[in-house]
N, C-alpha and C positions, 0 to 999 in steps of 0.2 A: 477186493480183496480177500484170501484168505486167510482166514480164522484160523490157524495157526505163526504165530512169532516167529520166527527166528534170532537171538540176537546171538553174537559169534564173537570170537576175541583171537588172538592170538595162536594159540591153537587146530588154529583153522587152517593158519596157512606155515603152519612151523614144513607141510609134506611141498611145501615151495623150495623148502630153501631158507624159509626167513625166522631170523632165530624167534624164540617165545623172548617177554618180557624182565622177565624174572628167573632163567634158565642160565647157569656158569655161562653164555657167552648171548646173552640177552643182553636190550637195546640201557634196560637201569639198571646193569650190574655193570657196566664198562661206560662212563664215563671222562672228560678230556684232564689233559695230565697237571690241571692244575685243580677242576672240579667234577664235582660228583653225579652223574646221570642229574638228578633229581634240584643239585644248585642252571644245569643244561638247561634243562627243560622248561626257561620259562621267559614269560614277555617279557619279567625283569633284566635277564642277561640278556635277551635281542637286544633290550636298546640303548643296554652301558657298555654291550662288548659285542655287537654283530658277526663282528671277524670270527671270535671264539663261539659263539651258538652258530654260526650258517657252516661251519667252516667242520665240529661238529655232527652237522645236521645233516653233511654234503657226502659224508665216512659211515653216516650208525642209520643211517637212512637212502637216500639216494643210490647205494650204491648195491641194494637189490634191485631196481625198478625198471631191469630187463624179464624179475622173474614172472613166469607164468603160472595160469589158476592151476589150479591140483582137480579132479576127482568128485573134494569136498563146494568149490564153489561155482564147477558148473551142473550137477543137483541144486543148490542153493539160485542157479538163474532165473526160475518162476514162483521163488515164490518170497512172500513174505520178510522181506527182510531190513534189521539190521546194522553195524557192525563198528566195533573199536575200531575194525583196521583203518589205518590208513597207505595200506601197498597199492588199493585200485582194482585184486585180482579181480572183484564180483564182477568192477565191472567189463574188464577183460572176458570173461567168464560168460559175460553179456544179461547179468542183472541190467536192465532201463530203471527201475528203481529203487531202488538201496538205499536207505541212508548214515552217509561216513559219518554217524555222529561224532566223528574225533577228526573231519578235513582225508583230505588228499595229497598224499606224496605226490603229484604229478602236478600238482596244484598252489597254486597263489595267489594275493589276493590284497587290494590297498591296505598298507600300514594305516589304521583307522582306529576311534576308541569305539574301546568294542558294545557293542549293540544294532545299529545302526545290519541291514543287508551290504552287500556289496557283491559286485564282480567280485566273481572266478578269476582266474586266467591260466592258462598256462606256462609252467616253467622251464625256461629251454637250457635244461638241466646238463643239455650237448655240449653246450657253450661251453662248459666250461673246461676250462685249457689248461692238465694234471702238471704242466710245467710251472703250474699261475694262477692256483684254487683260487689263493685270497682273494685278487688283487681281480676273477673272472667274478663272484662270489659277489663283492661290492658292488661289478659291474651289472649286473642280471638281480641285483635284487636296487636297483636305480640310489644307492648310498654314496656319502660324498668319501673322494678317497679322503679328502685333509681330516675330516675331521671322523672320521668313520664310524657315525652317526645318524641312525632312521631321522626320515622325515615323518614328520602324520604325516598323513593324505597325497604324498607324493614321495612315500617312498615304497616297497612290496613288503609281503612280511608269509613267507610259509603259509598253508590253506593246513595250518595246523594248531587246534586247539592245546594250549600249554598249559603245565600244571596250576602254574596263580592265573587264569583267565575262566571264564564260567561258559554255561553252554546256552550257545542268543540259537538267530534265528536261521542266521546264517548255515548252526551248522545243523540246524531243523531240525532243532528239540522240543520246537511241538509241532512241529509232524512225529515224531519220534513220540512225544507222552501221550498223541490221540492215537493211536496207533495201538500201545498199549493199554491203551484204554477199553478200547473193540475189540480185544484178540481173546478169543476162547482157548485157545491153551497157547505156551508159552511154551520154547525151546531153547536151551542153555546151552552155548557147542562151544568148548575149549577158550573156560573165560572162568577168573580166577576170581569174580567178584567182588573185584578190591580198588571199584573205578562207580566215579559217581553217576550212573549210568546206569549200571549192572541190580542197584540196588535203588533207584528209579522203577526198574520195569518187577523187580521182584515187588514190591512195598504194591504196584498197583495189582497185582499176581491172586499176592495174598490179598490185599481188600475187597476181592472183585470172586476170589473164592473160583478160579479157572486152574485147573490143572497143569504141572507144568515138571519138563526133564533138560537131565541133568549130561553136560555127554562129556565124559572126557578122564582119559587115568587115572584123574586121581581128584575124584571129583570132592566143590566144597559137599558140606555136610548141612541141610538149611531146615529150622524149626518147621516145620509145615509138613502138615498134613499128605499132601495133594501132590508129593514128589512118586518123583519113579526117574532110578538113576540107572545109569547106563557108563559101565568104569570099562573104556574104551577108546577111542581112534575117532575122532568123528567120521571116519574113511570105514572106519569099521563098522558105521552109527549104518552107515544109508547103503547099505549095505544088507537090508534087516528091511528095511524100508517097503 
């Protein structure tokens, strides 16, 4: 395993035409008619209003499922990689061992109590009828159309870590933490350091006193002496390697 650990965020996929999370057209700035993104992207919303949740998720995320990887994803193909992105573009580019720490857009799991590792299944997004989206989504995720409520260990849930959920080994958190401890250098690309996984990695890097590189047009400044900043897009950074 490469001693350099790469940790990527939404900025890496922006050149594939996928919005970042906090930009003007970002996923976390555009909610539904009645709820903010922070309210929508929760397990609580899925449990109590799966129609609203799945419809928002489908329009905000699944609409980008056919986008392809860019040069950065291809460059990362043979790298030791943890990505925050759920778009699956690193897998499309050919990385066979990357960790999608927040899940995968193209997959779903049994709706279960958090903790156990369960199987993942490909989500049949192509079965969504554009003329009857809500009914299609209830059918795909095995939700009773009468109650319109998901059932534990019966219905399915998008394989994505939500705001009110926690990292488990379903998302390979144990392996991710081991990669952080084993790293001799970390390169953060296109991330705002606003999620827990980047904070975990940063703490590991500081505790182990290893060098950090931050690649972003507007990089977050870190109070750590072994940081190098590359104020550029990831696509420009890889041209210098």
